[in-house]
ROKE-117832 format. One record per residue (C-alpha): residue number from 1; x, y, z. Coordinates in Angstrom, 3 decimals. Each point is the difference from the previous one (the first is absolute). Layout:
! ROKE-117832
{num->NUM; px->X; py->Y; pz->Z} .
...
***
This chain:
! ROKE-117832
{num->1; px->4.891; py->-5.161; pz->14.408} .
{num->2; px->-0.972; py->1.144; pz->-3.397} .
{num->3; px->2.022; py->3.166; pz->-1.783} .
{num->4; px->-2.181; py->2.672; pz->-1.023} .
{num->5; px->1.888; py->1.809; pz->-2.831} .
{num->6; px->-2.566; py->3.051; pz->0.374} .
{num->7; px->1.038; py->0.681; pz->3.299} .
{num->8; px->3.936; py->-0.693; pz->-0.879} .
{num->9; px->1.751; py->2.950; pz->-0.825} .
{num->10; px->3.243; py->1.179; pz->-1.966} .
{num->11; px->1.048; py->3.455; pz->1.233} .
{num->12; px->2.164; py->1.991; pz->-2.154} .
{num->13; px->3.510; py->0.536; pz->1.415} .
{num->14; px->-0.484; py->-2.773; pz->2.746} .
{num->15; px->1.299; py->-3.332; pz->-0.377} .
{num->16; px->-2.241; py->-2.963; pz->0.909} .
{num->17; px->-3.803; py->-0.494; pz->0.079} .
{num->18; px->-2.654; py->1.527; pz->2.539} .
{num->19; px->-3.591; py->-0.947; pz->0.572} .
{num->20; px->-2.328; py->2.689; pz->0.470} .
{num->21; px->-1.727; py->0.401; pz->3.528} .
{num->22; px->-1.861; py->3.082; pz->-0.006} .
{num->23; px->-0.560; py->3.377; pz->-1.284} .
{num->24; px->1.746; py->2.707; pz->1.893} .
{num->25; px->-0.816; py->3.806; pz->0.257} .
{num->26; px->2.471; py->0.834; pz->-2.507} .
{num->27; px->1.151; py->-3.243; pz->-1.382} .
{num->28; px->-0.304; py->-3.984; pz->0.272} .
{num->29; px->1.158; py->-2.055; pz->2.967} .
{num->30; px->1.788; py->-2.963; pz->-1.430} .
{num->31; px->2.087; py->-3.157; pz->1.698} .
{num->32; px->3.048; py->-0.882; pz->-1.684} .
{num->33; px->-0.089; py->-3.887; pz->-0.949} .
{num->34; px->3.460; py->-0.862; pz->0.675} .
{num->35; px->0.510; py->1.252; pz->3.957} .
{num->36; px->-3.604; py->1.073; pz->0.749} .
{num->37; px->0.528; py->3.464; pz->0.904} .
{num->38; px->-2.820; py->2.602; pz->-0.397} .
{num->39; px->0.430; py->3.374; pz->-1.861} .
{num->40; px->-1.941; py->2.787; pz->-1.393} .
{num->41; px->0.979; py->1.264; pz->-3.591} .
{num->42; px->-1.621; py->3.159; pz->-1.148} .
{num->43; px->-2.564; py->0.065; pz->-2.652} .
{num->44; px->2.641; py->1.314; pz->-2.378} .
{num->45; px->1.910; py->-2.894; pz->0.215} .
{num->46; px->-0.232; py->-2.412; pz->-3.278} .
{num->47; px->-1.795; py->-3.111; pz->1.446} .
{num->48; px->-0.800; py->-2.677; pz->-2.419} .
{num->49; px->-2.041; py->-3.049; pz->0.762} .
{num->50; px->1.433; py->-2.965; pz->-1.591} .
{num->51; px->-3.753; py->-1.136; pz->-1.133} .
{num->52; px->0.177; py->2.942; pz->-2.338} .
{num->53; px->3.286; py->-0.612; pz->-1.657} .
{num->54; px->0.072; py->-2.178; pz->-3.214} .
{num->55; px->2.772; py->-1.123; pz->-2.332} .
{num->56; px->0.200; py->0.696; pz->-3.690} .
{num->57; px->-0.484; py->-2.800; pz->-2.595} .
{num->58; px->0.043; py->0.108; pz->-3.671} .
{num->59; px->-4.061; py->-0.295; pz->0.181} .
{num->60; px->-1.069; py->0.936; pz->3.344} .
{num->61; px->1.009; py->1.084; pz->3.274} .
{num->62; px->0.256; py->-2.894; pz->2.934} .
{num->63; px->-0.707; py->0.922; pz->3.196} .
{num->64; px->2.984; py->-0.393; pz->2.596} .
{num->65; px->-2.027; py->-2.471; pz->2.052} .
{num->66; px->0.139; py->-2.221; pz->-2.726} .
{num->67; px->3.444; py->0.286; pz->-0.876} .
{num->68; px->0.927; py->-0.692; pz->3.644} .
{num->69; px->-1.961; py->-3.148; pz->-0.552} .
{num->70; px->1.864; py->-0.950; pz->-3.177} .
{num->71; px->3.603; py->0.433; pz->1.840} .
{num->72; px->-1.172; py->-1.543; pz->2.979} .
{num->73; px->-1.344; py->-3.288; pz->-2.071} .
{num->74; px->3.532; py->0.376; pz->-1.841} .
{num->75; px->2.247; py->0.681; pz->2.844} .
{num->76; px->-1.961; py->-2.288; pz->2.377} .
{num->77; px->1.943; py->0.188; pz->3.461} .
{num->78; px->3.059; py->2.081; pz->-1.568} .
{num->79; px->0.347; py->3.758; pz->0.422} .
{num->80; px->-0.403; py->2.195; pz->-2.996} .
{num->81; px->3.627; py->1.279; pz->-0.895} .
{num->82; px->1.073; py->2.880; pz->1.661} .
{num->83; px->-0.766; py->3.570; pz->-1.227} .
{num->84; px->3.505; py->0.511; pz->-0.305} .
{num->85; px->0.436; py->-2.873; pz->-2.436} .
{num->86; px->1.208; py->0.371; pz->-3.272} .
{num->87; px->-2.542; py->1.652; pz->-2.952} .
{num->88; px->0.589; py->-3.561; pz->-1.759} .
{num->89; px->-1.006; py->-2.215; pz->3.070} .
{num->90; px->-3.297; py->2.530; pz->0.527} .
{num->91; px->-0.671; py->-0.229; pz->-3.912} .
{num->92; px->0.531; py->-3.805; pz->0.168} .
{num->93; px->-2.562; py->-0.537; pz->3.078} .
{num->94; px->-2.468; py->2.328; pz->-1.579} .
{num->95; px->0.160; py->-1.854; pz->-3.418} .
{num->96; px->-0.744; py->-3.088; pz->1.660} .
{num->97; px->-2.940; py->1.149; pz->2.218} .
{num->98; px->-1.211; py->2.564; pz->-2.397} .
{num->99; px->1.199; py->-0.686; pz->-3.291} .
{num->100; px->-2.214; py->2.542; pz->-1.759} .
{num->101; px->1.027; py->3.022; pz->2.095} .
{num->102; px->0.467; py->3.257; pz->-1.915} .
{num->103; px->3.675; py->0.327; pz->-0.625} .
{num->104; px->-0.269; py->3.608; pz->-1.014} .
{num->105; px->-2.191; py->1.118; pz->3.205} .
{num->106; px->1.159; py->-2.395; pz->2.888} .
{num->107; px->3.261; py->1.142; pz->0.888} .
{num->108; px->2.651; py->-1.624; pz->2.360} .
{num->109; px->-0.861; py->2.512; pz->2.736} .
{num->110; px->-3.466; py->-1.269; pz->-0.157} .
{num->111; px->1.201; py->-3.660; pz->0.106} .
{num->112; px->2.194; py->0.951; pz->3.295} .
{num->113; px->-3.173; py->1.252; pz->1.684} .
{num->114; px->-1.898; py->-2.844; pz->-0.996} .
{num->115; px->2.484; py->-2.651; pz->1.554} .
{num->116; px->0.718; py->2.173; pz->2.755} .
{num->117; px->-3.837; py->0.338; pz->0.942} .
{num->118; px->-0.364; py->-3.882; pz->-0.886} .
{num->119; px->2.855; py->-0.888; pz->2.718} .
{num->120; px->-1.871; py->2.193; pz->2.511} .
{num->121; px->-3.055; py->-1.981; pz->-0.462} .
{num->122; px->1.616; py->-3.207; pz->0.268} .
{num->123; px->1.614; py->0.569; pz->2.986} .
{num->124; px->-2.471; py->2.366; pz->2.032} .
{num->125; px->-3.159; py->-0.738; pz->-1.335} .
{num->126; px->-1.894; py->-2.534; pz->-2.563} .
{num->127; px->-0.769; py->-1.107; pz->-3.616} .
{num->128; px->-3.309; py->-0.952; pz->1.434} .
{num->129; px->-1.595; py->3.456; pz->-1.270} .
{num->130; px->-3.084; py->1.498; pz->0.891} .
{num->131; px->-2.335; py->-0.004; pz->-3.057} .
{num->132; px->-2.409; py->3.131; pz->0.151} .
{num->133; px->-2.916; py->-1.739; pz->-1.953} .
{num->134; px->0.126; py->-3.257; pz->1.799} .
{num->135; px->-0.263; py->2.204; pz->3.165} .
{num->136; px->-3.227; py->1.968; pz->-1.166} .
{num->137; px->-1.527; py->-2.915; pz->-1.265} .
{num->138; px->0.508; py->-1.849; pz->3.455} .
{num->139; px->-1.547; py->2.926; pz->1.795} .
{num->140; px->-3.053; py->0.041; pz->-2.071} .
{num->141; px->-0.438; py->-3.560; pz->0.640} .
{num->142; px->1.054; py->-0.336; pz->3.394} .
{num->143; px->-2.548; py->-2.003; pz->1.983} .
{num->144; px->-1.995; py->-1.081; pz->-3.107} .
{num->145; px->0.057; py->-3.779; pz->-0.478} .
{num->146; px->2.810; py->-0.690; pz->2.564} .
{num->147; px->-0.334; py->-2.170; pz->2.839} .
{num->148; px->2.190; py->0.834; pz->3.077} .
{num->149; px->0.889; py->-2.881; pz->2.594} .
***
């Protein structure tokens, strides 16, 4: 099953990742990727879709999805280092997968979140991401020129 980063949320003050399910009267209903439990968080909670996160580099910003794909290509089937790993180990990983990362604006605390999210996606979802552009194009052309058997 494809992972939709537009619906995969990091919620401030909560560990793990959540999938957005529905809007509630005063917040959002989400489901934990880890244990599948559903919860309702108030609208005042800081919820960020992973699709909206980018990493600063020397020239531009790189979408988190691209960073995850580079990490997956580099690590193969291995887990990323733990978020509790040393700063040197985390920096070494990012120097290999994103050598152009901005050393003044991409902090070790950010690296810890990225490796933690990477490991959650590796264990509970997949690196086969939904591509919004492809999905839109497929919807526009569905039924045109396709033979179904």
